[in-house]
C-alpha positions in Angstrom: 9.0 22.5 -6.3 6.6 20.1 -9.1 6.9 16.8 -7.5 3.1 15.2 -6.0 2.4 13.5 -3.4 -0.5 11.1 -2.1 -1.1 10.8 1.5 -2.4 7.2 2.3 -3.5 7.6 6.3 -4.1 10.9 7.1 -4.0 10.7 10.9 -1.1 12.4 12.8 1.7 11.6 10.9 0.5 11.8 7.3 -1.5 15.0 8.2 0.6 16.9 10.0 3.9 16.4 7.0 1.4 16.8 4.5 0.2 19.8 5.8 3.8 21.1 6.3 4.3 20.3 2.0 1.3 22.2 0.9 2.0 24.9 3.8 5.1 25.4 0.8 3.0 25.0 -2.1 3.7 21.3 -2.3 0.9 19.5 -5.2 -0.5 17.0 -1.8 -3.7 14.7 -2.1 -4.5 13.0 1.4 -6.5 9.5 1.6 -8.0 8.4 4.7 -10.5 5.6 5.7 -12.2 7.7 8.2 -15.3 9.5 6.2 -15.8 12.1 8.5 -12.4 13.2 8.7 -12.3 13.3 5.3 -14.6 15.1 5.0 -13.5 17.7 7.7 -10.0 18.1 5.6 -12.1 19.5 2.2 -14.7 21.7 3.9 -13.9 25.2 3.2 -15.7 26.1 6.5 -13.3 23.6 8.4 -10.2 22.8 6.9 -7.1 20.7 7.8 -6.4 22.3 11.3 -2.8 21.8 12.5 -1.8 23.2 15.9 0.6 23.2 18.4 4.7 23.8 19.3 5.2 26.3 16.3 2.8 24.5 13.7 -0.5 26.8 12.5 -1.7 25.4 9.6 -5.7 25.8 8.6 -6.9 25.5 5.7 -8.9 23.2 2.5 -7.2 20.2 1.7 -7.3 17.9 -1.5 -8.7 14.7 0.4 -10.3 11.4 -1.0 -11.8 8.1 0.5 -10.0 5.5 -1.4 -12.4 4.6 -3.6 -12.7 8.2 -5.0 -9.1 8.3 -5.9 -8.3 8.4 -10.0 -4.6 8.8 -11.2 -0.9 7.8 -10.1 1.6 8.9 -8.4 5.4 8.7 -8.2 5.6 9.5 -4.6 3.6 7.8 -2.1 3.7 8.9 1.8 2.5 5.6 3.8 1.4 6.5 7.1 -1.0 4.2 8.1 -1.0 2.3 11.2 1.7 -0.9 11.0 -1.9 -3.6 11.5 -2.8 -1.9 7.9 0.1 -2.1 6.3 -0.8 -4.9 4.1 -4.1 -3.6 3.4 -3.0 -0.2 2.6 -0.3 -1.0 -0.3 -2.6 -3.6 -1.9 -4.8 -0.3 -2.8 -2.6 2.3 -3.2 -0.4 0.1 -5.6 -2.3 0.7 -9.0 -2.3 4.3 -8.1 1.9 4.1 -7.4 3.2 5.2 -11.1 6.2 2.5 -12.4 8.8 4.8 -11.4 7.7 5.4 -8.7 8.2 4.2 -4.6 6.2 4.0 -1.7 7.9 5.8 1.9 6.9 3.8 5.1 6.4 6.5 7.5 5.5 4.1 10.4 5.9 2.0 13.3 7.7 -0.9 13.4 9.3 -3.1 10.6 6.7 -2.3 7.7 9.6 -2.2 5.6 8.9 -5.7 4.8 5.2 -6.3 3.9 5.6 -2.7 1.8 8.4 -4.5 -0.3 6.6 -7.1 -0.4 3.6 -6.1 -1.9 4.8 -3.2 -4.5 8.3 -4.7 -4.4 11.9 -3.5 -2.9 13.0 -1.0 -5.7 10.0 0.5 -4.6 10.3 1.2 -1.3 12.1 3.8 1.0 12.0 3.3 4.8 11.1 5.9 6.9 11.6 6.5 11.0 9.1 9.2 12.5 10.0 10.2 16.4 7.5 13.5 17.0 4.6 13.8 18.4 0.8 14.4 17.2 -2.6 13.0 17.9 -5.8 13.0 16.1 -8.2 14.7 18.4 -11.3 15.3 16.0 -12.3 15.4 12.3 -9.7 16.8 10.7 -7.5 18.3 14.0 -4.5 17.3 15.3 -2.7 18.2 17.8 1.2 18.3 17.1 3.2 17.7 20.5 6.8 18.3 19.5 9.7 17.7 17.2 11.0 14.5 16.6 13.8 12.8 14.8 13.1 11.7 11.0 15.3 9.9 9.1 14.8 8.4 5.5 16.5 5.4 3.7 16.8 2.8 0.5 16.4 -0.3 1.9 19.8 -1.4 0.8 21.7 1.3 2.3 22.0 3.1 -1.0 22.3 7.2 -1.2 19.7 7.7 -4.3 18.9 10.7 -5.8 15.7 9.9 -5.5 16.3 9.7 -1.5 18.1 12.9 -1.7 15.1 14.4 -3.4 12.6 13.0 -1.2 14.9 14.3 1.8 14.9 18.2 0.4 10.7 17.6 0.6 10.5 16.2 3.9 12.4 18.8 5.6 9.9 21.4 4.7 8.1 19.7 7.5 11.5 18.9 9.4 14.2 21.0 8.9 17.0 18.4 10.3 15.3 15.5 8.5 18.0 13.6 6.8 18.8 10.1 4.6 21.0 7.3 6.3 22.6 4.1 5.2 21.5 2.2 8.3 18.0 3.1 8.1 17.4 -0.6 10.2 18.9 0.8 12.7 16.4 3.2 13.4 13.4 1.2 13.1 14.9 -1.3 15.4 15.9 1.5 17.8 12.1 2.8 17.4 10.7 -0.7 18.3 13.2 -1.0 21.8 11.7 2.7 22.8 8.7 1.3 21.7 8.5 -1.6 24.1 8.7 1.2 27.2 5.9 3.1 25.5 3.2 -0.1 25.0 4.1 -0.9 28.9 3.3 2.9 29.5 -0.2 2.7 27.5 -1.3 -0.4 30.3 -1.3 1.9 32.6 -2.8 5.8 33.3 0.0 7.4 34.3 2.0 9.9 31.0 4.9 8.9 29.7 7.3 10.6 31.6 5.8 10.3 35.1 5.8 6.6 34.3 9.6 6.6 33.2 10.2 8.0 36.8 8.8 4.9 38.5 12.6 4.5 40.0 10.4 0.8 41.4 10.3 -0.2 37.1 13.8 0.2 35.7 13.7 -3.1 35.6 11.0 -3.8 33.6 12.3 -0.9 31.2 15.7 -2.8 31.0 14.3 -5.9 30.3 11.7 -4.7 27.6 13.7 -3.0 25.7 17.0 -5.4 26.1 15.5 -8.1 24.7 14.6 -6.0 21.6 18.3 -5.3 21.1 19.2 -8.9 21.8 17.2 -9.9 19.0 18.1 -6.7 16.7 22.0 -7.9 17.6 21.6 -11.5 16.0 19.7 -10.2 12.8 23.1 -8.6 12.3 21.8 -5.0 13.4 23.2 -2.7 15.8 20.2 -0.2 16.8 20.7 3.3 16.7 19.4 6.2 19.2 17.5 9.4 19.3 16.1 11.8 20.7 17.4 11.3 24.0 16.7 6.9 24.2 20.0 4.9 24.3 19.8 1.5 23.1 23.4 1.4 24.6 22.1 1.7 28.1 19.7 -1.2 27.6 21.6 -3.1 26.4 21.9 -6.7 28.1 25.7 -6.2 29.4 24.9 -2.6 30.2 24.3 -2.0 34.0 21.3 -0.5 36.1 23.3 3.1 36.3 23.6 3.2 32.9 19.7 2.6 32.1 19.0 4.6 34.8 20.5 7.5 33.3 19.2 6.4 29.7 15.4 6.5 31.4 16.3 10.0 32.2 17.7 11.5 28.9 14.2 10.3 27.5 11.7 11.3 29.9 14.2 15.1 29.9 13.4 15.1 26.2 9.1 14.2 27.0 8.9 16.4 29.2 8.4 20.0 27.4 6.4 17.9 24.6 2.9 18.7 24.8 1.6 15.0 24.3 2.0 13.5 27.8 0.7 10.5 26.4 2.0 7.3 23.9 -0.7 7.3 20.7 -0.7 3.6 22.5 -2.3 4.8 25.1 -4.5 7.1 23.2 -5.8 3.8 21.1 -6.7 2.1 24.4 -8.2 5.1 26.5 -9.6 7.2 24.2 -10.4 5.5 20.6 -10.7 2.0 22.2 -9.2 0.5 19.2 -6.9 -2.5 18.9 -3.1 -1.4 19.0 0.0 -2.0 17.2 1.6 -4.2 19.2 1.3 -7.1 16.9 1.8 -5.7 13.7 5.1 -4.0 15.7 6.6 -6.8 17.9 5.4 -10.2 16.5 8.2 -10.1 13.9 10.3 -9.3 17.1 9.1 -12.2 18.7 9.3 -14.5 15.4 13.0 -13.3 14.5 14.0 -13.9 18.4 12.6 -17.5 18.5 14.6 -18.1 15.4 17.6 -16.6 17.6 17.0 -19.0 20.4 15.8 -15.9 22.1 12.7 -16.4 23.7 11.7 -13.1 24.7 9.6 -13.5 28.0 9.4 -10.0 28.9 7.4 -9.0 25.4 5.1 -11.7 25.1 3.7 -11.4 28.6 3.4 -7.6 27.3 1.8 -8.4 24.5 -0.5 -10.8 26.5 -1.2 -7.8 29.0 -2.0 -5.4 25.6 -4.2 -7.9 24.3 -6.0 -8.4 27.6 -6.9 -4.7 28.0 -8.1 -4.7 24.7 -10.3 -7.3 25.2 -11.6 -5.6 28.2 -10.3 -8.2 30.3 -8.3 -6.1 32.6 -8.5 -2.2 33.0 -5.6 0.0 32.3 -4.0 0.5 35.7 -0.8 1.5 36.5 -0.4 -2.3 38.7 -0.5 -3.6 35.3 3.4 -2.1 35.3 4.5 -4.0 38.5 2.1 -7.3 38.0 4.4 -7.3 34.5 7.6 -6.4 36.5 6.6 -9.4 38.6 6.2 -11.9 36.5 9.3 -10.9 34.6 11.1 -11.9 37.5 8.9 -15.2 39.0 
């Protein structure tokens, strides 16, 4: 494969995907703002290490800080946190070839921000649901495989999308191109609402989901996202055990319970027991993506007369934890549930 890739954001997503491309002989340059991470990745004695599940990558790679980068690329994989999207796009824009594209391999509806900065015709949507964590400079723990989907923003099936999909299959053999990328992105948002709630406590994903008393909370959170998506003309797509229809406003409690069990079944074998949001709060002690992910959902809901009260309370709860006003505690989820029914 002669195509060169620039991976902008070399955390769990970018490093995992980029390592697989490098393993197959693809020319990849990794960009990250963390100097210790960049130094470890390019150090011959350490290198980038991606371990776990079926992954065993370990070697020095071409890694740069943004200020060290020269040249242009036609293929850029954007893998930064959602709230860093605009800053990253402005920094990478000078390095994007005139006929190039940026594929957003992020959470949320970040494709809209990318398109505003580099142009919609230079933007490709991406959906990822595999599990991985940064556990140290240059070190990635790969937890489990998951769905990877790619799509043009207008739903067209193009040659460049086909070429990109073939390249990403070096990382995930079942990766596919779709004409409905927005359906997958909204589906991920509905699922992510459950993970953000899990992050407010201490229990892992499976243990948290299997608390039967929290079923009304899962229904309220995912249901609000799905209702907003529907008002936006999007039917959220399911993946990896998550079925949006089970949490739709008209679905019953039995359907939602079955839906929760399916999600738990998918996650149970994973070495990644806690969400990335939980790690942001508990380990990295940093601001999460909650505003970047759910701010657009709540704003869209307001345009359609959908109040999203449970999502709003979840955002406030996460902000309290970020600011140190409230500890991560499993009781937070019960309080959120009680507020939803007040």
